[in-house]
C-alpha positions in Angstrom: 5.1 13.4 -17.9 8.1 11.4 -16.8 11.3 13.3 -16.3 13.5 10.7 -18.0 16.0 11.9 -20.5 15.5 10.6 -24.0 15.8 6.8 -24.3 15.7 6.1 -20.5 16.8 2.4 -20.9 19.8 3.5 -22.7 20.6 6.1 -20.3 20.5 3.9 -17.4 22.5 1.2 -19.0 25.3 3.5 -19.9 25.2 5.4 -16.5 25.5 2.3 -14.5 28.2 0.9 -16.5 30.2 4.1 -16.1 29.7 4.4 -12.4 30.7 0.8 -11.8 33.7 1.3 -13.8 34.9 4.4 -11.8 33.8 3.1 -8.3 34.6 -0.5 -8.6 32.4 -2.5 -6.0 30.8 0.5 -4.5 26.9 0.4 -4.6 25.3 2.2 -7.5 22.4 4.6 -6.3 20.4 6.6 -9.0 17.4 8.5 -8.5 14.7 9.8 -10.8 11.5 11.5 -10.5 7.9 10.8 -12.2 4.9 12.9 -11.9 1.6 11.3 -11.3 -1.9 13.1 -11.6 -3.4 11.2 -8.5 -3.0 11.6 -4.8 -0.1 10.2 -3.0 -1.8 7.3 -1.2 -3.7 6.3 -4.4 -0.4 6.1 -6.2 1.1 4.2 -3.3 -1.6 1.7 -3.8 -1.0 1.5 -7.5 2.7 0.9 -6.8 2.1 -2.3 -4.8 -0.5 -3.6 -7.1 0.3 -7.4 -7.4 -0.4 -7.8 -11.1 1.3 -4.7 -12.1 4.6 -5.5 -10.3 4.7 -9.2 -11.3 4.0 -8.6 -15.0 6.0 -5.5 -15.5 9.1 -6.0 -13.3 8.9 -9.8 -12.8 8.1 -10.4 -16.6 6.4 -13.7 -15.9 2.8 -14.9 -16.1 3.3 -17.2 -13.1 1.4 -16.9 -9.8 3.7 -15.4 -7.0 5.7 -18.0 -4.8 3.2 -17.6 -2.0 -0.5 -16.6 -2.2 -0.9 -13.0 -2.0 -3.7 -10.4 -2.5 -4.6 -7.8 -4.8 -1.9 -5.5 -3.4 1.4 -6.7 -2.0 2.4 -6.9 1.7 6.0 -7.0 3.2 7.2 -10.6 2.9 5.4 -11.5 -0.3 7.4 -13.2 -2.9 7.0 -13.5 -6.8 9.1 -15.1 -9.6 11.3 -13.0 -11.8 12.6 -13.7 -15.4 15.7 -11.7 -16.3 15.5 -12.5 -20.1 12.6 -11.9 -22.4 9.0 -11.8 -21.1 7.7 -15.3 -20.7 11.1 -16.8 -20.1 11.5 -19.2 -17.2 12.1 -17.5 -13.7 15.6 -17.1 -12.8 15.2 -15.1 -9.6 12.9 -14.4 -6.7 11.5 -11.0 -5.9 10.7 -10.3 -2.2 8.7 -7.3 -1.0 10.8 -5.6 1.7 8.2 -2.8 2.2 4.7 -2.0 0.7 3.0 0.9 2.3 2.4 4.7 2.0 6.0 5.6 2.3 7.6 3.2 -0.2 7.6 0.0 -2.1 10.9 -1.6 -1.9 11.8 -4.8 -3.7 14.8 -7.1 -3.3 15.8 -9.6 -6.0 17.5 -12.9 -5.1 19.2 -15.7 -7.0 20.4 -19.1 -5.6 23.9 -17.3 -5.3 22.4 -14.5 -3.1 21.1 -11.0 -3.6 20.9 -9.7 -7.0 19.6 -6.2 -6.7 17.3 -3.9 -4.9 15.0 -1.0 -6.0 12.7 1.4 -4.1 9.8 3.6 -5.1 8.8 6.5 -2.9 5.6 8.4 -3.4 5.9 12.0 -2.3 3.9 15.0 -2.3 5.2 17.8 -4.7 6.8 21.0 -3.3 3.7 22.8 -4.6 1.6 20.9 -2.0 -1.1 19.9 -4.6 -2.8 16.9 -3.1 -4.3 15.8 -6.1 -0.9 15.1 -7.6 2.1 13.0 -6.5 5.8 12.4 -7.5 7.3 9.0 -7.6 11.1 9.0 -6.6 12.8 6.0 -8.1 15.9 4.9 -6.1 18.0 2.2 -7.6 20.6 0.6 -5.3 22.9 -2.1 -6.7 20.5 -2.1 -9.8 20.5 -5.3 -11.8 20.9 -4.5 -15.6 18.0 -6.6 -16.7 15.7 -4.6 -14.6 16.3 -1.1 -16.1 14.5 -1.5 -19.4 11.3 -2.4 -17.5 11.0 0.5 -15.4 9.3 2.8 -17.8 6.5 0.3 -18.5 5.9 -0.3 -14.7 5.7 3.3 -13.9 3.4 4.0 -16.9 1.2 1.2 -15.7 1.1 2.7 -12.3 0.3 6.0 -13.6 -2.7 4.7 -15.5 -3.9 2.5 -12.6 -3.6 5.4 -10.1 -5.5 7.7 -12.3 -8.5 5.2 -12.6 -8.4 4.4 -8.9 -8.6 8.2 -8.0 -12.0 8.3 -9.5 -13.5 5.7 -7.3 -16.2 6.1 -4.6 -14.7 5.9 -1.2 -15.5 3.7 1.8 -13.8 4.7 5.0 -12.4 2.6 8.0 -11.6 3.7 11.4 -8.5 2.7 13.2 -9.3 3.2 16.9 -6.3 2.5 19.3 -6.6 2.6 23.1 -4.1 1.1 25.5 -1.9 -0.2 22.6 -5.0 -2.2 21.2 -6.8 -1.8 17.9 -10.5 -2.2 17.8 -11.9 -4.7 15.4 -15.4 -5.9 14.7 -16.8 -9.2 13.5 -19.2 -9.5 10.6 -22.5 -11.6 11.0 -23.8 -10.8 7.4 -23.8 -11.5 4.6 -23.2 -15.1 4.9 -19.9 -14.9 2.8 -18.4 -12.5 5.2 -19.8 -14.0 8.5 -17.2 -14.5 11.2 -14.6 -12.5 9.5 -13.1 -9.3 11.0 -12.9 -5.7 9.8 -12.4 -2.1 11.0 -15.5 0.0 11.8 -16.6 2.2 8.7 -18.7 2.5 5.6 -19.4 4.4 2.6 -18.9 8.2 2.3 -22.4 9.6 1.5 -22.9 12.5 -1.0 -21.9 15.7 0.5 -19.9 14.2 3.3 -16.0 14.5 3.8 -14.1 11.4 4.6 -13.7 12.7 8.1 -17.5 13.2 8.6 -18.1 9.8 7.2 -15.9 7.9 9.6 -17.4 9.9 12.5 -20.9 9.0 11.6 -20.1 5.5 10.8 -18.5 5.0 14.3 -21.6 6.6 15.9 -23.9 4.2 13.9 -21.9 1.0 14.3 -20.3 1.6 17.8 -22.7 4.0 19.5 -19.6 6.3 20.5 -18.2 9.6 19.4 -14.8 9.8 17.7 -12.8 12.5 16.2 -10.9 11.8 12.9 -7.2 12.4 12.8 -4.8 11.5 10.0 -4.9 9.1 7.3 -3.4 5.6 7.6 -1.8 3.4 4.9 -2.6 3.3 1.1 -5.8 3.3 -0.7 -7.1 -0.3 -1.0 -9.4 -1.1 -4.1 -12.5 -3.3 -3.2 -12.9 -6.3 -5.3 -16.1 -7.7 -7.0 -16.6 -5.0 -9.4 -17.8 -2.5 -6.7 -15.8 0.5 -8.2 -14.9 1.6 -4.6 -11.6 2.0 -2.6 -11.1 1.7 1.1 -9.3 4.6 2.9 -8.5 4.2 6.7 -8.3 7.1 9.1 -6.9 7.0 12.7 -9.5 8.3 15.1 -9.7 8.7 18.8 -12.8 8.7 21.1 -13.7 12.3 22.2 -13.5 13.1 26.0 -16.3 11.5 27.9 -17.6 9.3 25.0 -19.1 6.0 25.9 -17.2 2.7 25.3 -17.8 1.1 21.9 -20.7 -1.5 21.5 -21.4 -3.9 18.8 -24.6 -2.4 17.5 -24.4 -3.7 14.0 -21.8 -6.6 14.2 -21.5 -9.9 16.0 -18.8 -8.9 18.3 -16.0 -6.4 19.1 -12.4 -7.3 20.0 -9.4 -5.2 21.0 -6.4 -6.6 19.2 -2.7 -6.3 19.9 0.0 -6.1 17.2 1.0 -9.7 17.6 -2.4 -10.9 17.2 -3.3 -9.1 13.8 -2.0 -11.7 11.5 -4.1 -14.4 13.4 -7.5 -12.9 12.7 -9.5 -13.9 9.7 -9.8 -10.4 8.3 -11.8 -9.2 5.3 -9.3 -9.0 2.4 -9.5 -5.3 2.2 -8.4 -4.9 5.8 -5.8 -7.7 5.7 -4.0 -5.5 2.9 -3.6 -2.8 5.6 -2.1 -5.1 8.3 1.5 -3.7 7.8 0.3 -0.1 8.4 -1.8 -1.1 11.4 1.0 -3.0 12.9 3.2 -0.1 12.3 0.6 2.3 14.2 0.5 -0.2 17.2 4.3 -0.6 17.5 4.9 3.2 17.5 3.8 3.3 21.0 2.0 6.6 20.4 -1.8 6.5 20.5 -4.0 9.0 18.6 -5.2 11.6 21.1 -8.1 13.9 21.0 -6.5 17.4 20.3 -9.4 19.1 22.2 
């Protein structure tokens, strides 16, 4: 259950007004915590779900200002109505961050910045990986936003619960010499010529780590070791009922170089080249996390 006090919208409105009155022009920062019965990276995906953000926080039925996908990426923009749902947009929302660590939104009017809000998924102190907490941090919170937060977070909770039951497809983020390995599809026709990470479905009885090792062996003819998770879950479209989860991997010592055994071509891609490739949509939605991996300067290493 939410850890809101009774009548959360009233609480926020009263508290913000009181703090502003005492502190004058100082920024208002409030934090609240919500419990979610789903893994952290699944909740992080639901937090950046485009339609959930635009309808609950933006309160408009219009399409975003620039074409975006099923999940938001940094730099995406969407219209925001500050009055009743369905009113004409008065502001523009900009996604400052949308990954496994946080979803941060900024709201701007023609006169300048109007407010900012940040949602941080965190594992609970109990360490239960099937649960997650969302920490809501309001900085210079606009008054019109406060009554919408419960509806948004309840929608996130329901969506994350559904997504946590999906079948999993794994992808491999293999980085060597600061470059990420991508492979080009040659079938089916609708996907031919587009790029993706190596990977495939998790088979019955397999762990996600075992599946990504097997898929790299089948598709690339090389041996890898699975390391940590990367990015949020990504729901696959088309009624598949599956979600993509990407793991960072490294080649084991002495393993052969990757070969395009099941794809048209392989390519090593630098961070500045990521956005220029025609990725499959699910992989494109992880570009922020892949770019961060490449820009960190630290490559996944075989611990053995």
